[in-house]
C-alpha positions in Angstrom: 12.3 -34.2 85.4 10.3 -31.0 84.8 7.0 -30.7 86.4 4.4 -28.5 84.6 2.1 -26.6 86.8 -1.5 -26.9 85.7 -3.4 -23.7 86.4 -7.0 -22.9 86.4 -6.6 -20.7 83.3 -4.9 -23.5 81.4 -7.7 -25.9 82.2 -10.3 -23.3 81.2 -8.6 -22.6 77.8 -8.3 -26.3 77.0 -11.8 -27.0 77.9 -13.2 -24.1 76.0 -11.0 -25.0 73.0 -12.2 -28.6 73.0 -15.9 -27.5 73.3 -15.3 -24.9 70.5 -14.0 -27.6 68.2 -17.0 -29.8 69.0 -19.3 -26.9 68.4 -17.6 -26.3 65.0 -18.1 -29.9 64.0 -21.7 -29.6 65.1 -22.2 -26.4 63.0 -20.6 -28.1 60.0 -23.0 -31.0 60.2 -26.0 -28.7 60.6 -24.9 -26.8 57.5 -24.6 -30.0 55.5 -28.0 -31.1 56.7 -29.6 -27.8 55.8 -28.0 -27.4 52.3 -27.9 -31.1 51.5 -24.3 -30.7 50.3 -21.0 -31.7 51.7 -19.2 -29.3 49.5 -20.4 -25.8 50.3 -17.1 -24.0 49.7 -13.8 -25.0 48.2 -12.1 -25.2 51.6 -14.4 -28.1 52.5 -12.4 -30.4 50.2 -10.0 -28.9 47.6 -9.6 -32.3 45.8 -13.3 -33.0 45.6 -13.9 -29.4 44.5 -11.5 -29.9 41.6 -13.2 -33.1 40.6 -16.6 -31.5 40.8 -15.5 -28.6 38.6 -14.2 -31.1 36.0 -17.5 -33.1 36.1 -19.5 -29.9 35.7 -17.5 -28.9 32.7 -18.1 -32.3 31.1 -21.7 -32.1 32.0 -22.1 -28.7 30.3 -20.5 -30.2 27.1 -22.8 -33.2 27.2 -25.9 -31.0 27.6 -24.8 -28.9 24.7 -24.3 -32.1 22.6 -27.8 -33.2 23.5 -29.2 -29.8 22.4 -27.3 -30.0 19.2 -28.6 -33.5 18.5 -32.2 -32.4 19.3 -31.9 -29.5 16.9 -30.3 -31.7 14.2 -33.1 -34.3 14.7 -35.7 -31.5 14.1 -33.9 -30.4 11.0 -33.8 -33.9 9.5 -37.3 -34.6 10.5 -38.5 -31.5 8.7 -36.5 -32.6 5.6 -37.9 -36.1 5.8 -41.5 -34.8 5.8 -40.8 -32.5 2.9 -39.2 -35.2 0.8 -42.2 -37.5 1.5 -44.6 -34.8 0.3 -42.5 -34.0 -2.8 -42.3 -37.7 -3.7 -46.0 -38.1 -3.4 -46.6 -35.0 -5.6 -44.1 -36.1 -8.3 -45.7 -39.6 -8.3 -49.1 -38.0 -8.9 -47.7 -36.0 -11.8 -46.3 -39.2 -13.3 -49.7 -40.8 -13.0 -51.2 -37.9 -14.8 -48.6 -38.3 -17.5 -49.6 -42.0 -17.9 -53.2 -40.9 -18.3 -52.2 -38.3 -20.9 -50.3 -41.0 -22.9 -53.6 -42.7 -23.8 -54.2 -41.1 -27.2 -57.7 -42.5 -27.8 -59.2 -41.6 -24.4 -57.8 -38.1 -24.1 -59.2 -35.1 -26.0 -57.8 -31.5 -25.9 -60.0 -30.5 -22.9 -59.0 -33.6 -20.9 -55.3 -33.0 -21.6 -55.7 -29.3 -20.6 -57.2 -30.4 -17.3 -54.2 -32.8 -16.8 -51.8 -30.0 -17.7 -53.5 -27.6 -15.3 -53.1 -30.1 -12.5 -49.5 -30.6 -13.4 -49.0 -26.9 -13.1 -50.5 -26.9 -9.6 -48.3 -29.8 -8.6 -45.2 -27.9 -9.8 -46.2 -24.9 -7.6 -46.7 -27.3 -4.7 -43.3 -28.9 -5.2 -41.7 -25.5 -5.2 -43.5 -24.7 -2.0 -42.2 -28.0 -0.5 -38.7 -27.3 -1.7 -38.9 -24.0 0.3 -39.7 -25.8 3.5 -38.0 -24.0 6.4 -37.0 -24.7 10.0 -36.7 -21.8 12.4 -36.8 -19.4 9.4 -34.1 -21.2 7.4 -34.8 -23.1 4.2 -33.7 -26.7 4.8 -32.8 -27.2 1.1 -31.1 -23.8 0.8 -27.7 -24.7 2.1 -26.1 -21.9 4.1 -28.2 -19.1 2.6 -29.3 -16.2 4.8 -32.5 -15.9 2.7 -35.9 -17.2 3.5 -36.3 -19.5 0.4 -34.2 -22.0 -1.6 -36.1 -21.6 -4.9 -37.9 -18.6 -6.4 -41.3 -18.7 -8.1 -39.7 -19.9 -11.4 -38.0 -22.9 -9.8 -34.6 -21.4 -9.9 -32.2 -22.2 -7.1 -31.4 -19.1 -5.1 -29.8 -20.8 -2.1 -26.1 -20.9 -1.2 -24.6 -24.4 -1.5 -23.0 -25.6 1.7 -23.5 -28.0 4.6 -25.3 -27.2 7.8 -23.6 -29.4 10.5 -24.3 -30.1 14.1 -21.7 -31.4 16.6 -23.4 -34.2 18.4 -20.4 -35.6 20.4 -16.7 -34.9 20.9 -15.2 -34.5 17.4 -18.3 -35.8 15.7 -20.4 -33.7 13.3 -23.5 -34.7 11.3 -24.8 -32.8 8.3 -28.4 -31.9 9.0 -29.1 -30.1 5.7 -29.8 -31.4 2.2 -28.5 -29.6 -0.9 -31.4 -28.7 -3.2 -29.7 -30.1 -6.3 -29.3 -33.6 -4.7 -33.1 -33.7 -4.0 -34.7 -31.8 -6.9 -32.1 -32.0 -9.6 -29.4 -29.8 -11.0 -29.8 -26.7 -13.2 -31.7 -27.2 -16.4 -32.7 -30.7 -15.4 -34.7 -30.2 -12.3 -38.0 -31.7 -11.3 -39.5 -28.3 -11.9 -38.2 -28.3 -15.5 -39.6 -31.7 -16.1 -43.0 -30.7 -14.8 -43.1 -27.7 -17.0 -42.1 -29.7 -20.0 -44.8 -32.3 -19.2 -47.5 -29.7 -18.9 -46.5 -28.2 -22.3 -46.5 -31.7 -23.9 -49.9 -32.5 -22.5 -51.4 -29.3 -23.9 -49.8 -29.9 -27.3 -50.7 -33.6 -27.4 -47.0 -34.4 -27.9 -46.8 -38.1 -27.2 -43.0 -38.2 -27.4 -42.8 -35.3 -24.9 -45.3 -37.1 -22.6 -43.3 -40.3 -22.8 -40.1 -38.4 -22.1 -41.8 -36.7 -19.1 -42.8 -40.1 -17.7 -39.2 -41.3 -17.8 -37.9 -38.0 -16.3 -40.4 -38.0 -13.4 -39.5 -41.7 -12.7 -35.9 -40.6 -12.3 -37.0 -37.7 -10.1 -38.9 -40.1 -7.8 -35.8 -42.3 -7.6 -33.6 -39.3 -6.7 -36.0 -38.2 -4.0 -36.3 -41.6 -2.4 -32.6 -42.1 -2.4 -32.1 -38.7 -0.8 -34.7 -39.6 1.8 -33.0 -42.8 2.6 -29.7 -40.9 3.2 -31.6 -38.5 5.5 -33.0 -41.4 7.4 -29.5 -42.8 8.0 -28.3 -39.4 9.3 -31.3 -39.1 11.5 -30.6 -42.5 13.0 -27.1 -41.3 13.9 -28.4 -38.1 15.4 -31.0 -40.1 17.5 -28.3 -42.5 18.7 -26.0 -39.5 19.7 -29.0 -37.9 21.5 -29.5 -41.1 23.4 -25.8 -41.4 24.3 -25.7 -37.8 25.4 -28.7 -38.5 27.7 -27.0 -41.5 29.2 -23.8 -39.6 29.8 -25.7 -36.8 31.4 -27.2 -39.3 33.9 -23.8 -40.8 34.7 -22.1 -37.5 35.2 -25.0 -36.2 37.3 -24.7 -39.3 39.5 -21.0 -38.8 39.9 -21.4 -35.2 40.8 -24.1 -36.1 43.3 -21.7 -38.6 44.9 -19.1 -35.9 45.4 -21.2 -32.9 46.3 -24.4 -34.1 47.9 -24.6 -35.2 51.5 -25.8 -38.6 52.6 -28.8 -37.2 54.6 -29.6 -40.3 56.8 -25.9 -40.6 57.7 -25.5 -36.9 58.3 -28.6 -36.8 60.5 -27.2 -39.7 62.6 -23.8 -37.9 62.9 -25.6 -34.7 63.9 -27.4 -36.5 66.7 -24.2 -38.1 67.9 -22.4 -34.8 67.8 -25.1 -33.1 69.7 -25.0 -35.8 72.4 -21.2 -35.5 72.6 -21.4 -31.7 72.9 -24.0 -31.8 75.6 -22.0 -34.4 77.4 -18.9 -32.3 77.2 -20.7 -29.3 78.5 -22.0 -31.3 81.5 -18.7 -32.9 82.3 -16.8 -29.6 82.1 -19.4 -27.9 84.3 -18.9 -30.6 86.9 -15.1 -30.7 86.8 -14.5 -27.0 86.4 -15.8 -25.6 89.7 -13.2 -23.0 90.5 -12.9 -21.5 94.0 -11.6 -18.1 95.1 -8.3 -19.7 95.8 -8.1 -21.0 92.2 -8.5 -17.5 90.8 -5.8 -16.1 93.2 -3.2 -18.6 92.0 
């Protein structure tokens, strides 16, 4: 049986190595306590680092979905307000047409006043149809211009859908085509208002009656479009809420992986400090080399 000789240098190396390992653990706990994180570098835990990177990627996607949904909600909110204003204006024009249809109560001057107000309403509806959000007309499709309709009421936008991705693989249209809200070419609400003003000035009862019917159809089209916008806005709001919930969940999961349990870390640090001080004291008492020990 071989007998290993234990020398003073061996005992010194082992003692120093053990204390160095204890000091390293103490330094690691101090770092965790000062940073509040258990993952300060990939070498701390490669597996957890990989999981944290995946969660951060998902978290970035969810945050972008939330921003997209917020932007889409703002688009649709602007459209909803514009459609409400346009509906009120067209209803007012129809009320004026009903007044103008009373032959006995309306003279030329009164009809001229009604026609003038209808003209003002038409300009107001054109302004409403050019409502913009962040410099883009909400009824202009994908146009790069600043308006959807020119001063004559002619559509100058570019038909096309403006979409926002609100979740993985889910897009919601946040724009409204001008034709679906204000009518197609040659049969728009602007044409109907122009014809009504002309009929009022001329005392054309048939034209006024036709204008009443046309404006009723315009109101129906505007309210139908507004109902569709409300449905889309509901989807966007639900997606925005879901993105917020997912962000909270992912943030919690990331915190569980990366962040330190501060009370537990503090207790471990205190215990490690006690262990290190005890090791120092014990080693100092045991390791008391004499001159003979150095001469061996």
